[in-house]
N, C-alpha and C positions, 0 to 999 in steps of 0.2 A: 045540511047548511054548514056544519063545521068543516066538512071536506072542501066545500066551495070557498069558504073563508081562508082555509089553509092554502089553497091553490092561488088565490088572489095575493096572499102575502108572499108566496113563493115567487110569483111572476112580477111582484112589485106594484100591484094595482089591478085595474080591470083587465080581465082576460082578453077583451076586445082590442087592447093595445097591441096584442101579438097576432092579430088577424092574418096578416100576410105571411108571417113566419109559420103559422099553422097551415095555411094554404100551400106553402112551399113543401112542407113535410107531407101533407096529404097528397099532393100531386106526385111526389116521388114514389110514395107507396102505391098509389093507384097505377101509375105507368109500370112500376116494377111487376105488379101482379098481372097486368094486361099484356105485358111483353114476355111473360114466362121467365122473369128474373134477369132481364138484361139491363135494367137501369141502375140499380144500386150495386154495382160491381166496381172493383178497383180500376179496371180499364176504362169503363164508361165515365166514372167520376173524374179521372184524369183528362179524358177527352172533353168533358164538360168544362172543366176549368181552363184548359188550354184553348179551347175553341171560343170561349166567351170572355176571357179576361180583358181583352182590349175594349169590348163594349162596356164592361163594368168600370174600367178606368175612365172612359168617357162619361159614364153616369156620375162619377165623383165630381167632375168639373161641372157637368150640366146642372146638378142640383143647386150649386151656388149661383149659376146664371139664372135659373128659374126663380130662386129665392129673391133675387134683386128685381124680379119682374120682367126679365128679358128672356130671349130664347136664341140659341145658336144653331143655325142650319148649316154651318160651314165645316163642322167637325170632320166629317168624312172626307171632304175635299182637301182640307189642311193635312189630314193624316196621309192621304194619297200623295200629295205634293212633297211632303217631307220624306216619305218612303222612297220615292223615285230619286230624289236628290241624294239621299244617303246611299242608296244602292249604286248609283253612278259614281259617287265620290269614292267608294271602296273599289269599284271595278277599274275606273279610269285613273284615279289619282293614287291608288295603292295605299290609302291611309289605314291605320289600324281600326278595328271595329269600335273600340271605345271612343276614339276620336270622332268617328262617324256618328256615334250616339250623341255626343256633345254638340256636334254640328247640327244634327237634327233638332235638338232641343232649342238651340239658338235660333234656328230658322222658325220654329214654332213660336218662340217668343216675339220675333219680329212680326210674324203674321198677326199674333194677338195684339201687339201694340198698335198696329195699323188699324185693326177693327175697333179696338178699345178707344182709340182717339176719336173716331167718328161717333161712337156711342156716347162717350163721356163728355167730350169737349165741344162737339158740334151739335149734339142733341138728336141725332138720327136714331130712330128705334132699332134695337138690336136685331129684330126680325128682318128689317130691310138691309141693314149693313151686312149681316151674315148670309142673307140670300144672295147679295152681290158677291160675297166671298165664296159662297158655294159654287157659283159659276166661274169666277176668276181663277180660283185655285184648282178647280177641275181642269180648266183649260191649260193652266200652267203645268199640271202634271203631264198632260198629253204633249205639250210643247217641249218640255225638257226631256221627256223620255221618248219623244217621237212615236208615241202610241205603241211602244214595244215593251216586252217583258225583260227585266234585268235581274239576273240571279245574284244572290248574296253569298259570301263565304260561310263555311260551316261554323266557324267561331261565332259569327253573328247570329246564326240560327238558334244558338243556345238561349237567347233572350225570349224567344217565342215558342220554343219546343223542347227546352232542356229540362233536366231533372236534377235534384240534389244528388251529390256524389255519394258513393259508398266508401266506408272506411271502418277501421277497428275490427273487433272480434265478430264472429257470426252469432247474431242474436235472433235469427229467424225473420228479420225484417230490416229494411234500410235504416242504418244508424243515424243518418242525418235527419230523416223524417222522425225517428224516435226521439231524438234530442229536441227537435222543433216542437213536437207534441208536449214533451215534459216542460219545456220553457213556457209554452202557452198555458198549460194548466197552472203552473206556479204564478204566472203573471195575473191570470184571471182571479185566482184565489187571493192574491195580495190585494188586487183592486177591490174585491168585495170586503175584505177586512178593513182596508183603508177607508172605504166609503162608510162603513159602520162607525169607525172612530170619528170621522168628520161629522156625522150626524149627531153623535153623542156630544161632541165638542160644542156645538151650537144649540144644544138642548132641544134638538128636533126629535120627532118620533122615530125611535129605533126599533126595527123588527126584532122579534124574538131570536135569540142566538141559534136556536134550532133551525129557523128559516134560513139564516145565513149559511149554516153548514149544509142544509139541503140544496141551496143554490150552488154551492161550491162542488158538492158531489155530483149534481146534475150536469154542470158544465164539464167536470172532469170526465164523466162517462161519455158525453158527446164528443169531446176533443179526443179522448182515448180511442173511441170507435173510429173516428176519422183518421187518426194516426195509424191504426191497424189497417184500414182500407187502403190508404195511400202507401203504406210502407211494405205491404205484402203483395203487391202486384207482380206482373210478369218481370223476369230478370232484366235489369237495366233501367227500370223505372222506379220512381219514388214520388215525393211531393214535387209538383211541377214548378219550375222557376217562375213562369208567369204568375202562378198562384202566390208565390212568395213576394214578388214585386207588388201584386195587388194588395196583399195583406199589409205590407209596409205603408203603402199609399193610404189605405183605409185608416190605419192608426194615425198617420201624420195629419190627414185632413179632418178626422174626427176631433183631434186635439185643436187644430187651427179654428174650426168652426165653433167649438164649444168652450174653449178655454183661453182664447186670445182676444185682444181688442179688435183686431181685424175681423174676426168671426162675428163678434158682437155688432160691429158696424154693418156687416153684410145683412144680418137679420133686421137691424134697425132700418136700414134703407129700404129693404123689401117690405117691411111691415108698414112704415109710414115715412115717406121721404121728407115731408115737410117737418115732422117732429125731429127726425134725425138731423136735418140741417139746423134747426133751432138749438139743438143740443151741441152743435159744434162739429158734427161728423162731416168730413170732406166727401160728399156724395160722388163728385166727379172722379176722385181718386179711387173710390171703392168700385165704381163701374169699370174704370180702366183696368184695375188689378184683376177683377173677376174675369173680364174678357181675355186679358192676356194669359191668365192662368189656364183658361179653357183651351186655348190654342196650344199651350205647352203640353197639356195632358193629351190633346189630340195628336201631337207629334209623337209622344211616348206610345200611344196606342198604335199609331201607324208603324212605328219601329217594331213593336211586339208582333204585329200581324205579319210584317214582312219576314221576320225571323221564323214565324210558324209556317208560312207558305213557301219559304225558301227563295222567294223572288218578289219584286215589285212590278206591278203592271198598271195599265190604264183604267182598270175597272175596280181597283182597290177602293174601299171606303164607301161604296155605293149603298145607300140606305142606312148607314151607321147612325146618322143623326136621329132617325125615327126610332131605332131600337133604344138609343140612349134616353131620348125624351120619354118613351113609353116606360122604361125602367124607373125613371124619376117619379112620374105620376102614379104608377102602381105602388111605388114605395111611400106614397103619402104626401107628396108636394102639392101645394095649392097653385092653381092656375093664376091667381091674383098676386102671387108672391108672398114672401115673408114666412113660409112654412115649408119644411123639408129637412131631411137628415141624410147624412152620408150612409149610415147603416141601413136606413129604410130604402134608399135607392139601390144599394147592393142586393138587398133581399128582393126588391122588385125586379132587378135584372136577373137574378137567379130563378125567380118564378117564370119569367119569359124563356130563360134558357132550358129549364127542365121541361116546360110545356113543348117547346120546339123539338127538343131531343126525344121526348117520349112519343110525340106524334110521328117523327121520322122513323123510330124503331117499330112503330105500328104500321109503317108503310102508308101513312096518310099522305095524300098528294099535297103539293105546295099550295094549291088553290084553297083547299079546306084549312090548311095550317094557317094561312094568312087571315082567313075569315075568323077562325077561332081566336087567334091572337088579338085581332081587333075587338072582338066581343069581350074578351077578358079585360082589356084596357078600359073599355067603356063601362063595364060593370064595376071594376075596382074604383074608378073615379066617381061613379054614380053613388056607390055605397058611402064613400067619404062625404060627398055633398049632402046626402040624406042625413047622415049622422050630424053634420054641422047644422043643418036646417032644423033639427030637433033639439038643438042646444046641447048636443053631446060632443065629447072630444072626437077628433078625427081618429079613425080606426088605426091607421098606421103612422099618421103624423106624430103621434105621441109615443112611438115605439121606444121602449127602454127608458122613458122619462120617469116612470113610476118607481124606479129603484131608489129614489131619494135624491137624484141629481137635480140641481136647480135648472129650470128652463132657461135656455139660452136666448130666447126671443124676448127682447125688452118691450115694455109697454111705453106709451107716451109719457106716463108719469115717471117711469124709470129714467127716460132720456132727459126730460126737463130737470129732474132732480140731479142727474149727473152733471148737466150743464151748469146749474146753480152752484153745485159744490166746487166745480172748477173755477167759477168766477170768484167764489169766496176765497179759495186758495190763492188766487192771483192777488187779491187785496191783502 
């Protein structure tokens, strides 16, 4: 019993909160053994990250769309449309790659503003609006590109298939990856100590200092192992650039959803729109911004994919929306909205990526792979629904909440109280 209690303290609460994380680790170990050691290798980990980073970028935006109670079916088509425009712009206009990236993001924002207008200000459900967008932007991709494949320059390919550069003395591994790993360990350690100090400041329950140290050591071991794996691969490789982009986006959007007024409004609108409106939240603007943001991230995902595939074509983006939606729901989001986290969605996406990769390495056909992935999605959501029906927390919807961080999903009482305090302040 003492051992179980210690583990609960170490992981910040009920071990069930980390269900999908344990599933991810378990899948990796299982497929590694079943394939004779082909899964957990530097080369395969790099391929996993490079080959799935664009889907994980989509999952970051999709979780916010689903939290507000909508769904976006157009993400793959928007990505394909932006990809072909960017490729043609570089080929025919001769613009630098970084200007092409900015152009792609602007086009993504325009697509998102168009769809956001119909959802937020006309009141058409996101499912219908983005279904129309799915068809329109797919056709636009084929119209602009004339259903042809357009190659992109080598400099642009760095965004989807590049690696951190080598520099400095010979340390036996890539120095850029080594530095990145050390920075990550220091940042995570500082975050744990800062969180402990914040709990003590408000007289909240503070875990024993030994538990905090154990967490820091555990995270340092995991990050150190990943640093070694990515930094000691074949010559010319290191931590992938798409992985770095993904990591920065995860940090940015985790902060936005958990620590900003905009993020609080997203969860408020998804949890109870009427209560959010009564508290003064501009629900139309929230819908508009979330849909716009989704298309910007779709554009970014399309740019990364074109860089990896070295060309843009008429079949880019097919089925991406389904993979992104599956990642979000496996990561603990609720179909009814109001629940979901960026970290949980990334873990859900990685579960699907490892499952797909492991089955491919085992030479399982695409027919069985699709059926297994469908069952995994169904079981993951069913377990969450069962947990909630029993009056228990969601298995993965509460991921990482038990570390002492305050829940970011406001209740009706929170919203009304916030509204009243604003009114008092105005007087």
